[in-house]
C-alpha positions as CSV (number, residue, x, y, z in Angstrom):
1,M,-0.7,1.6,13.0
2,T,-0.3,4.9,11.1
3,D,2.2,7.7,11.2
4,L,-0.4,10.4,11.1
5,P,-0.3,13.2,13.6
6,P,-3.0,13.1,16.2
7,G,-6.4,14.4,15.1
8,E,-5.5,14.1,11.4
9,P,-8.0,12.1,9.4
10,A,-6.6,9.2,7.4
11,E,-8.2,10.2,4.2
12,S,-6.4,13.5,4.1
13,V,-3.2,11.8,3.2
14,P,-3.0,10.2,-0.3
15,R,-2.2,6.5,-0.5
16,K,1.6,6.1,-1.0
17,P,2.7,3.1,-3.1
18,T,5.6,1.2,-1.7
19,P,9.1,1.7,-3.3
20,V,8.9,-1.8,-4.5
21,Q,5.7,-1.1,-6.4
22,T,7.1,2.0,-7.9
23,L,10.4,0.4,-8.8
24,G,8.6,-2.7,-10.1
25,A,6.4,-0.5,-12.4
26,M,9.5,1.4,-13.7
27,W,11.6,-1.8,-14.3
28,L,8.7,-3.4,-16.1
29,Y,8.2,-0.5,-18.4
30,T,11.9,-0.2,-19.1
31,L,12.3,-3.9,-19.8
32,L,9.3,-3.8,-22.1
33,R,10.7,-0.9,-24.0
34,F,14.1,-2.6,-24.4
35,G,12.3,-5.8,-25.5
36,L,10.3,-3.9,-28.1
37,F,13.5,-2.4,-29.4
38,L,15.2,-5.8,-29.6
39,V,12.3,-7.5,-31.3
40,L,12.2,-4.8,-34.0
41,W,16.0,-4.9,-34.4
42,A,15.8,-8.7,-34.8
43,L,13.1,-8.5,-37.3
44,L,15.0,-5.9,-39.3
45,W,18.2,-8.0,-39.1
46,L,16.3,-11.1,-40.4
47,A,15.1,-8.9,-43.2
48,R,18.8,-8.4,-44.1
49,V,19.0,-4.8,-43.0
50,P,22.6,-4.0,-42.0
51,G,23.2,-4.0,-38.3
52,L,23.7,-0.3,-37.4
53,L,20.9,0.8,-39.9
54,A,18.6,-1.9,-38.4
55,A,19.4,-0.5,-34.9
56,L,18.6,3.0,-35.9
57,I,15.4,2.1,-37.7
58,A,14.4,-0.1,-34.6
59,L,15.0,2.9,-32.3
60,V,13.0,5.2,-34.4
61,L,10.1,2.7,-34.7
62,S,10.2,1.6,-31.1
63,V,9.4,5.2,-29.7
64,P,5.9,5.6,-31.2
65,L,5.1,1.8,-30.9
66,S,6.0,1.9,-27.2
67,F,3.8,5.0,-26.8
68,V,0.9,3.0,-28.2
69,L,1.6,-0.5,-27.0
70,L,2.9,0.2,-23.6
71,R,0.3,2.8,-22.6
72,R,-1.1,0.8,-19.6
73,Q,2.4,0.2,-18.1
74,R,3.4,3.8,-18.7
75,E,0.2,5.1,-17.0
76,R,0.7,2.7,-14.1
77,M,4.3,3.9,-13.6
78,A,3.2,7.6,-13.8
79,E,0.3,6.9,-11.4
80,N,2.7,5.4,-8.9
81,L,5.1,8.4,-9.2
82,E,2.2,10.9,-8.9
83,Q,0.9,9.1,-5.7
84,R,4.3,9.1,-4.1
85,I,4.8,12.8,-4.9
86,A,1.3,13.7,-3.6
87,A,1.9,11.7,-0.4
88,R,5.3,13.3,0.1
89,Q,3.8,16.8,-0.5
90,A,0.9,16.1,1.9
91,K,3.3,14.9,4.6
92,Q,5.5,18.0,4.0
93,H,2.4,20.3,4.3
94,Q,1.4,18.6,7.6
95,L,4.9,19.1,8.9
96,D,4.9,22.7,7.8
97,T,1.5,23.3,9.4
98,R,2.6,21.8,12.7
99,L,5.9,23.7,12.8
100,S,4.2,27.0,12.0
101,G,1.8,26.4,15.0
102,E,-1.4,26.4,13.0
103,G,-2.0,22.7,13.3
104,P,-3.1,20.5,16.3
105,P,-0.4,20.4,19.1
106,D,1.9,17.5,19.2
107,E,1.5,15.0,22.0
108,P,4.1,15.0,24.6
109,P,6.7,12.3,24.2
110,G,5.7,9.0,25.9
111,H,2.0,9.3,25.3
C-alpha cells in the first residue's frame, strides 16, 4: 500500500530511506571518525607524545584520513540524506500541486 495520490505513478516519487537507515549511516560514520581519532591518539601516546599535543595532532591527522578512508560511509550517509530530501521535496510539490488545483482531484473520503 502506498501513500501516493490517485493517478500518481510510483516512479515519480524518489525512494525514501527509512529513518533507521539514515540514522544508522550517520551513527556508523560518526563512530568510525571517533574511532580513527582515538586510534591515532593512542598511537601517538604510545610514541610518548604528550597527551594534549597527541590529541591535537590526532585531530589534525584524522580529518584528511577520514576523508580518504571513510569515503564509502560518507557517500552512503550523504546519499541517504539526499534521497530523504528529494522524497520530501517531491511530496511537498505534489501537495502544492493538489492544493493549487492543477493536479488530479482528490477522492472523496471513504472511497
